[in-house]
BAFIDO-14839 format. One record per residue (C-alpha): x, y, z; residue number from 1; residue in one letter. Coordinates in nm, 3 decimals. Layout:
<recs>
X	Y	Z	NUM	A
...
</recs>
This chain:
<recs>
-0.028	0.005	-0.014	1	M
0.263	0.275	0.120	2	Y
0.462	0.232	-0.224	3	N
0.136	0.264	-0.472	4	I
0.160	0.545	-0.220	5	L
0.485	0.717	-0.301	6	A
0.439	0.619	-0.689	7	L
0.081	0.809	-0.684	8	L
0.260	1.096	-0.510	9	I
0.571	1.100	-0.786	10	Y
0.293	1.052	-1.050	11	A
0.078	1.346	-0.932	12	R
0.436	1.584	-0.971	13	I
0.568	1.407	-1.263	14	L
0.230	1.335	-1.478	15	S
-0.045	1.455	-1.336	16	P
-0.402	1.267	-1.448	17	S
-0.611	0.989	-1.409	18	S
-0.532	0.671	-1.187	19	K
-0.516	0.489	-1.542	20	K
-0.315	0.735	-1.694	21	S
-0.074	0.733	-1.374	22	S
-0.032	0.361	-1.393	23	L
0.039	0.408	-1.752	24	A
0.309	0.662	-1.637	25	Y
0.469	0.440	-1.408	26	M
0.578	0.213	-1.611	27	Q
0.817	0.440	-1.772	28	E
0.984	0.469	-1.392	29	M
1.326	0.256	-1.330	30	L
1.345	0.077	-1.015	31	G
0.956	0.015	-0.914	32	V
0.726	-0.234	-0.859	33	D
0.462	-0.153	-1.107	34	L
0.167	-0.236	-0.927	35	P
-0.198	-0.370	-1.108	36	N
-0.501	-0.097	-1.123	37	L
-0.703	-0.299	-0.903	38	H
-0.441	-0.245	-0.669	39	D
-0.431	0.117	-0.723	40	I
-0.773	0.127	-0.643	41	Y
-0.748	-0.113	-0.354	42	R
-0.495	0.115	-0.196	43	A
-0.693	0.429	-0.194	44	L
-1.007	0.257	-0.008	45	S
-0.709	0.151	0.258	46	L
-0.533	0.505	0.265	47	L
-0.844	0.684	0.308	48	S
-0.871	0.527	0.681	49	E
-0.518	0.619	0.745	50	R
-0.569	0.965	0.631	51	K
-0.466	1.106	0.988	52	E
-0.190	0.892	1.052	53	E
-0.022	0.974	0.687	54	L
-0.067	1.319	0.775	55	V
0.054	1.348	1.092	56	S
0.391	1.095	1.013	57	A
0.424	1.329	0.709	58	S
0.469	1.642	0.954	59	Y
0.690	1.456	1.176	60	H
0.939	1.320	0.905	61	H
0.946	1.608	0.702	62	S
1.088	1.784	1.030	63	I
1.420	1.612	0.952	64	N
1.453	1.730	0.595	65	V
1.322	2.076	0.689	66	K
1.241	2.280	1.017	67	P
0.850	2.400	1.046	68	R
0.797	2.727	1.151	69	D
0.451	2.615	1.367	70	T
0.419	2.960	1.529	71	R
0.184	3.089	1.296	72	I
-0.062	2.848	1.137	73	L
-0.218	3.014	0.800	74	Y
-0.577	2.854	0.711	75	Y
-0.774	2.893	0.420	76	D
-1.031	2.679	0.170	77	C
-1.093	2.624	-0.189	78	T
-1.300	2.396	-0.390	79	N
-1.250	2.132	-0.672	80	F
-1.459	2.051	-0.912	81	Y
-1.648	1.713	-1.085	82	F
-1.726	1.674	-1.417	83	E
-2.077	1.523	-1.338	84	I
-2.439	1.643	-1.334	85	E
-2.567	1.484	-1.034	86	A
-2.489	1.587	-0.644	87	A
-2.436	1.297	-0.443	88	E
-2.220	1.244	-0.113	89	D
-1.979	1.553	-0.060	90	M
-2.027	1.632	-0.432	91	K
-2.243	1.923	-0.397	92	Q
-2.352	2.211	-0.593	93	Y
-2.195	2.513	-0.378	94	G
-2.058	2.889	-0.489	95	V
-1.753	2.759	-0.730	96	S
-1.424	2.962	-0.676	97	K
-1.414	2.910	-1.047	98	E
-1.764	2.998	-1.149	99	H
-1.810	2.666	-1.302	100	R
-2.163	2.475	-1.267	101	P
-2.063	2.139	-1.162	102	N
-2.105	1.957	-0.799	103	P
-1.804	2.067	-0.598	104	I
-1.591	1.913	-0.244	105	I
-1.371	2.173	-0.057	106	Q
-1.085	2.188	0.083	107	M
-0.951	2.346	0.406	108	G
-0.572	2.383	0.468	109	L
-0.359	2.471	0.750	110	F
0.027	2.563	0.623	111	M
0.330	2.647	0.817	112	D
0.501	2.963	0.848	113	A
0.731	2.852	0.583	114	N
0.533	2.792	0.327	115	G
0.464	2.422	0.375	116	L
0.160	2.251	0.398	117	P
0.059	2.100	0.746	118	L
-0.288	1.894	0.752	119	S
-0.623	1.918	0.556	120	F
-0.980	1.858	0.593	121	T
-1.271	1.794	0.315	122	L
-1.632	1.854	0.383	123	F
-1.922	1.880	0.139	124	D
-1.965	2.167	-0.151	125	G
-2.281	2.341	-0.007	126	N
-2.151	2.373	0.354	127	K
-2.016	2.692	0.503	128	N
-1.656	2.727	0.531	129	E
-1.635	2.900	0.866	130	Q
-1.690	2.565	1.074	131	P
-1.430	2.350	0.890	132	S
-1.086	2.513	1.081	133	M
-1.183	2.418	1.434	134	K
-1.225	2.022	1.429	135	P
-0.866	2.076	1.231	136	L
-0.690	2.258	1.456	137	E
-0.775	2.037	1.725	138	K
-0.654	1.744	1.495	139	E
-0.333	1.904	1.449	140	I
-0.280	1.989	1.850	141	M
-0.383	1.659	1.891	142	R
-0.160	1.463	1.659	143	D
0.153	1.724	1.609	144	F
0.160	1.859	1.930	145	H
0.138	2.179	1.902	146	L
-0.027	2.434	2.146	147	S
0.126	2.769	2.119	148	D
0.045	2.943	1.784	149	F
-0.114	3.204	1.577	150	V
-0.413	3.116	1.336	151	V
-0.425	3.370	1.052	152	C
-0.662	3.375	0.834	153	T
-0.884	3.602	0.602	154	D
-1.221	3.755	0.624	155	A
-1.453	3.501	0.526	156	G
-1.332	3.258	0.795	157	L
-1.314	3.475	1.097	158	S
-1.619	3.419	1.238	159	S
-1.664	3.546	1.598	160	N
-1.620	3.160	1.760	161	Q
-1.333	3.123	1.540	162	N
-1.136	3.434	1.727	163	R
-1.296	3.328	2.064	164	K
-1.178	2.982	1.994	165	Y
-0.815	3.095	1.915	166	N
-0.808	3.370	2.221	167	S
-0.719	3.118	2.517	168	F
-0.453	2.959	2.667	169	S
-0.152	3.020	2.407	170	N
-0.332	3.068	2.100	171	R
-0.400	3.397	1.929	172	H
-0.588	3.523	1.588	173	F
-0.468	3.744	1.298	174	I
-0.769	3.751	1.048	175	T
-0.842	4.034	0.782	176	T
-1.102	4.326	0.880	177	Q
-1.326	4.452	0.587	178	S
-1.300	4.848	0.622	179	I
-1.639	4.915	0.461	180	K
-1.811	4.644	0.659	181	K
-1.719	4.811	0.998	182	L
-1.971	5.019	1.202	183	K
-2.011	5.377	1.101	184	K
-1.778	5.458	1.454	185	N
-1.506	5.252	1.339	186	L
-1.467	5.316	0.979	187	K
-1.542	5.718	1.060	188	D
-1.191	5.667	1.299	189	W
-1.016	5.409	1.015	190	A
-1.097	5.686	0.710	191	L
-1.028	5.969	0.912	192	D
-0.707	6.093	0.715	193	P
-0.540	6.208	1.094	194	S
-0.371	6.034	1.346	195	G
-0.149	5.781	1.123	196	W
0.241	5.658	1.224	197	Q
0.486	5.472	1.035	198	K
0.609	5.195	1.205	199	P
0.894	5.299	1.417	200	N
0.838	5.639	1.404	201	D
0.617	5.818	1.658	202	K
0.538	6.127	1.423	203	T
0.189	6.188	1.348	204	Q
0.080	6.193	0.942	205	Y
-0.201	6.326	0.807	206	N
-0.327	6.100	0.475	207	L
-0.398	6.463	0.301	208	N
-0.027	6.634	0.336	209	E
0.145	6.323	0.140	210	L
0.210	6.241	-0.228	211	N
0.012	5.980	-0.325	212	L
0.208	5.958	-0.668	213	E
0.543	5.893	-0.518	214	T
0.485	5.773	-0.156	215	D
0.605	5.406	-0.100	216	D
0.555	5.419	0.309	217	S
0.319	5.197	0.470	218	I
0.105	5.387	0.738	219	Y
-0.091	5.243	1.033	220	Y
-0.323	5.309	1.338	221	K
-0.400	5.098	1.615	222	I
-0.701	5.091	1.883	223	R
-0.877	4.870	2.077	224	P
-1.198	4.751	2.058	225	I
-1.500	4.498	2.219	226	N
-1.723	4.324	1.932	227	E
-1.923	4.031	2.082	228	N
-1.774	4.017	2.427	229	D
-1.421	3.953	2.244	230	L
-1.177	4.193	2.338	231	E
-0.916	4.220	2.012	232	Q
-0.715	4.558	1.847	233	N
-0.857	4.648	1.524	234	L
-0.521	4.774	1.338	235	F
-0.547	4.982	1.016	236	V
-0.303	5.048	0.744	237	T
-0.264	5.250	0.469	238	F
-0.055	5.228	0.164	239	S
-0.039	5.467	-0.148	240	P
0.133	5.228	-0.336	241	K
-0.176	5.002	-0.312	242	Y
-0.409	5.274	-0.376	243	L
-0.236	5.359	-0.665	244	R
-0.246	4.992	-0.770	245	Y
-0.599	4.960	-0.693	246	Q
-0.675	5.268	-0.906	247	R
-0.474	5.122	-1.177	248	Q
-0.695	4.804	-1.164	249	I
-0.985	4.981	-1.130	250	R
-0.917	5.210	-1.474	251	Q
-0.881	4.897	-1.621	252	G
-1.197	4.765	-1.554	253	Q
-1.381	5.136	-1.599	254	I
-1.244	5.117	-1.970	255	D
-1.414	4.798	-2.035	256	R
-1.754	4.909	-1.884	257	A
-1.691	5.199	-2.096	258	I
-1.696	4.941	-2.389	259	K
-1.983	4.756	-2.278	260	Q
-2.192	5.054	-2.177	261	A
-2.119	5.212	-2.584	262	N
-2.215	4.837	-2.742	263	S
-2.575	4.835	-2.483	264	K
-2.444	4.557	-2.314	265	Q
-2.397	4.503	-1.904	266	K
-2.273	4.133	-1.898	267	N
-2.307	4.147	-1.490	268	K
-2.198	3.853	-1.323	269	R
-2.169	3.754	-0.991	270	N
-1.803	3.889	-0.926	271	N
-1.683	4.169	-0.729	272	P
-1.427	4.238	-0.996	273	N
-1.656	4.234	-1.305	274	D
-1.674	4.575	-1.498	275	P
-2.084	4.531	-1.534	276	G
-2.089	4.613	-1.197	277	R
-1.968	5.052	-1.265	278	F
-2.303	5.016	-1.533	279	I
-2.625	5.163	-1.451	280	K
-2.965	5.115	-1.654	281	E
-3.209	5.421	-1.729	282	K
-3.549	5.342	-1.828	283	H
-3.731	5.620	-1.765	284	F
-3.675	6.014	-1.931	285	T
-3.650	6.338	-1.749	286	K
-4.003	6.372	-1.735	287	E
-4.086	6.019	-1.556	288	G
-4.213	5.872	-1.854	289	E
-4.098	5.477	-1.898	290	K
-3.867	5.496	-2.215	291	A
-3.870	5.245	-2.464	292	N
-3.537	5.172	-2.483	293	Q
-3.262	5.150	-2.211	294	V
-2.987	5.316	-2.161	295	Q
-2.679	5.223	-1.994	296	Y
-2.485	5.466	-1.833	297	L
-2.179	5.459	-1.637	298	I
-2.226	5.496	-1.250	299	D
-1.992	5.734	-1.115	300	K
-2.149	5.769	-0.772	301	E
-2.012	5.347	-0.747	302	R
-1.683	5.428	-0.862	303	I
-1.695	5.756	-0.585	304	K
-1.765	5.530	-0.322	305	K
-1.505	5.212	-0.407	306	E
-1.219	5.508	-0.459	307	E
-1.269	5.598	-0.082	308	M
-1.142	5.280	0.050	309	F
-0.835	5.284	-0.161	310	D
-0.545	5.231	0.000	311	G
-0.672	5.075	0.343	312	F
-0.653	4.726	0.476	313	Y
-0.754	4.639	0.817	314	G
-0.698	4.319	1.042	315	I
-0.853	4.211	1.393	316	C
-0.640	4.059	1.627	317	T
-0.547	3.955	2.009	318	D
-0.212	3.944	1.940	319	L
0.028	4.217	2.100	320	E
0.295	4.218	1.813	321	A
0.449	4.545	1.681	322	S
0.317	4.661	1.371	323	P
0.569	4.585	1.175	324	L
0.555	4.207	1.304	325	E
0.165	4.194	1.223	326	L
0.224	4.363	0.870	327	I
0.465	4.079	0.798	328	K
0.265	3.794	0.931	329	I
-0.059	3.936	0.750	330	N
0.129	3.934	0.401	331	K
0.270	3.571	0.394	332	N
-0.128	3.509	0.367	333	R
-0.042	3.472	-0.023	334	W
0.185	3.146	0.036	335	K
-0.096	2.932	0.108	336	I
-0.281	3.094	-0.196	337	E
0.036	2.980	-0.410	338	R
-0.026	2.592	-0.242	339	C
-0.388	2.628	-0.416	340	F
-0.291	2.745	-0.755	341	R
-0.007	2.491	-0.733	342	E
-0.241	2.200	-0.679	343	M
-0.488	2.353	-0.936	344	K
-0.237	2.423	-1.225	345	T
0.071	2.199	-1.169	346	E
-0.130	1.885	-1.017	347	F
-0.403	1.885	-1.177	348	Q
-0.617	1.796	-0.881	349	V
-0.922	1.876	-1.094	350	R
-1.153	1.720	-1.240	351	P
-1.168	1.501	-0.971	352	V
-1.198	1.094	-1.180	353	Y
-1.268	0.876	-0.866	354	V
-1.633	0.881	-0.751	355	R
-1.611	0.668	-0.416	356	R
-1.652	0.878	-0.123	357	E
-1.334	0.686	0.044	358	D
-1.115	0.705	-0.300	359	R
-1.177	1.051	-0.319	360	I
-1.025	1.107	0.000	361	K
-0.744	0.940	-0.077	362	S
-0.735	1.147	-0.406	363	H
-0.622	1.452	-0.214	364	F
-0.464	1.261	0.062	365	L
-0.220	1.208	-0.256	366	V
-0.245	1.588	-0.368	367	C
-0.170	1.677	-0.012	368	F
0.144	1.482	0.015	369	L
0.279	1.580	-0.369	370	A
0.222	1.935	-0.265	371	L
0.414	1.883	0.064	372	L
0.765	1.674	-0.121	373	V
0.722	1.953	-0.405	374	F
0.749	2.255	-0.148	375	R
1.025	2.068	0.029	376	L
1.187	2.035	-0.273	377	F
1.149	2.429	-0.372	378	K
1.264	2.527	-0.055	379	Q
1.578	2.287	-0.124	380	E
1.604	2.479	-0.459	381	I
1.490	2.812	-0.459	382	P
1.459	3.081	-0.731	383	G
1.286	2.910	-0.958	384	Y
0.934	2.924	-1.091	385	S
0.691	2.610	-0.988	386	S
0.641	2.553	-1.395	387	Y
1.032	2.577	-1.450	388	E
1.054	2.324	-1.180	389	S
0.840	2.090	-1.281	390	I
0.918	2.122	-1.625	391	K
1.304	2.023	-1.536	392	T
1.182	1.705	-1.317	393	L
0.929	1.621	-1.559	394	R
1.265	1.648	-1.844	395	Q
1.466	1.409	-1.656	396	F
1.460	1.120	-1.940	397	N
1.724	0.823	-1.930	398	L
1.747	0.590	-2.238	399	A
1.872	0.202	-2.221	400	E
2.164	0.141	-2.410	401	I
2.216	-0.233	-2.264	402	S
2.069	-0.435	-1.983	403	A
2.075	-0.221	-1.657	404	G
2.311	0.023	-1.846	405	D
2.153	0.386	-1.947	406	Y
2.231	0.737	-2.095	407	I
2.106	1.113	-2.040	408	P
1.884	1.196	-2.349	409	I
1.818	1.568	-2.138	410	F
1.959	1.886	-2.171	411	Q
2.189	1.970	-1.867	412	R
2.114	2.313	-1.738	413	T
2.186	2.514	-1.396	414	D
1.890	2.399	-1.234	415	L
1.961	1.998	-1.319	416	T
2.305	2.089	-1.189	417	D
2.143	2.236	-0.862	418	K
1.896	1.938	-0.860	419	I
2.227	1.692	-0.875	420	H
2.449	1.895	-0.618	421	D
2.174	1.916	-0.345	422	S
2.044	1.554	-0.358	423	F
2.357	1.397	-0.419	424	G
2.346	1.219	-0.729	425	F
2.391	1.270	-1.127	426	R
2.202	1.137	-1.390	427	L
2.415	1.374	-1.658	428	D
2.727	1.121	-1.685	429	R
2.819	0.965	-2.006	430	E
2.713	0.593	-1.874	431	L
2.512	0.516	-1.575	432	I
2.582	0.199	-1.515	433	T
2.376	-0.053	-1.348	434	Q
2.604	-0.077	-1.031	435	K
2.554	0.312	-0.983	436	Y
2.234	0.341	-1.084	437	F
2.149	0.104	-0.788	438	K
2.407	0.292	-0.540	439	K
2.240	0.598	-0.512	440	F
1.865	0.410	-0.545	441	I
1.952	0.168	-0.241	442	N
2.137	0.460	-0.051	443	R
1.895	0.808	-0.122	444	P
2.026	0.927	0.211	445	K
2.398	0.978	0.198	446	K
2.348	1.298	0.030	447	R
2.617	1.460	-0.185	448	K
2.789	1.146	-0.174	449	S
2.839	1.145	-0.547	450	T
2.948	1.526	-0.622	451	Q
3.330	1.396	-0.621	452	K
3.242	1.134	-0.931	453	I
3.383	1.358	-1.187	454	E
3.488	1.192	-1.488	455	H
3.203	1.072	-1.718	456	G
3.006	1.391	-1.680	457	K
2.827	1.427	-2.033	458	S
2.992	1.842	-2.166	459	P
2.767	2.094	-2.026	460	R
2.522	2.265	-2.293	461	K
2.419	2.572	-2.302	462	P
2.076	2.677	-2.148	463	N
1.806	2.773	-2.408	464	K
</recs>
């Protein structure tokens, strides 16, 4: 079973597809015991029963490879679609992150401060995301022996219950807070141009006196609040650079809205960034009579209201920390979005091809472990995009010229050199004998043991 799990992880990274296609790819691997297709499906059924055990073991073993910074834990959710029409079991119709009309299943993912996935949970596609965090957090505290950490989430997961749960013992929370959804007195305070500071600077600044076109500083203000019987701090930042970015994006949306209005189209979708939100319909004349034709106009009032919040960003927390630390912690939430993006693009997690619930759970377990392995690889070989890294790994091909002897049929590059140097083997030799092949297959832990072997290397080829 565990041999099949390892092969499925390799196949998910190197050739993501259905289990049947993964088996076909395994036939091209060297030094593996090839399973049957029914063995793979049977293993999926068994693996689902050991999900918690395997996730916990992956955490404890990964510590021996790379340090795990569990002082800050990030939690977020996404969903994955099935190419089916009828909803069943966990596959339910819900709000798809990709705006697809298919049944979906949802995943909640915890990640540590180093960007390494920690654990995950699955739940029905039509359920609220917020209750998914607490049970998984309890599982992490129990299986990983963690108790002292800060949980960082976005606004969609920051229910009052989740905040309260992480305000006891040695746990704390940091969560994004929409300025638009604050109570009026707090919103007025957050948007007030006076009373702003820079980190490590006690000077008071007025936003109306800033040069918004050139200033790249970050300004902040903080105040204690009591919301729903929970003491916390409201921390608001203002960034002229962020303001310029938001207005640039919005101007592009306005330009597209003008084109839609001129072509008498609205095309508004349920998307907060859709240009159609800036188009309003006019059905009556100035005299109040009903018009025979609909006019499409740019909603300047809507644009003005949105511009009020440009450059502002809010978080709520019970953590006593410096402004720079709070900004740094919250800024790293992009790493968990990167995890989801890699799963959906590089690892092609969806559409999900298995249908039984136990095998669906195992499918996501394989994808989670593949993500962890790849993230560990990326930390060992930094400086390259995920696409470039995986493309290079997929091109590590050998050709057998005699029984057990191989030659490389890939191009040597800086990245292939770094992979060889970091993991202690070389596949760019002129000849890879059966003896050498068995040496690095059977002794994977003795890293860099083959770096001294310089004779027999193939000549270096220039990068394309």
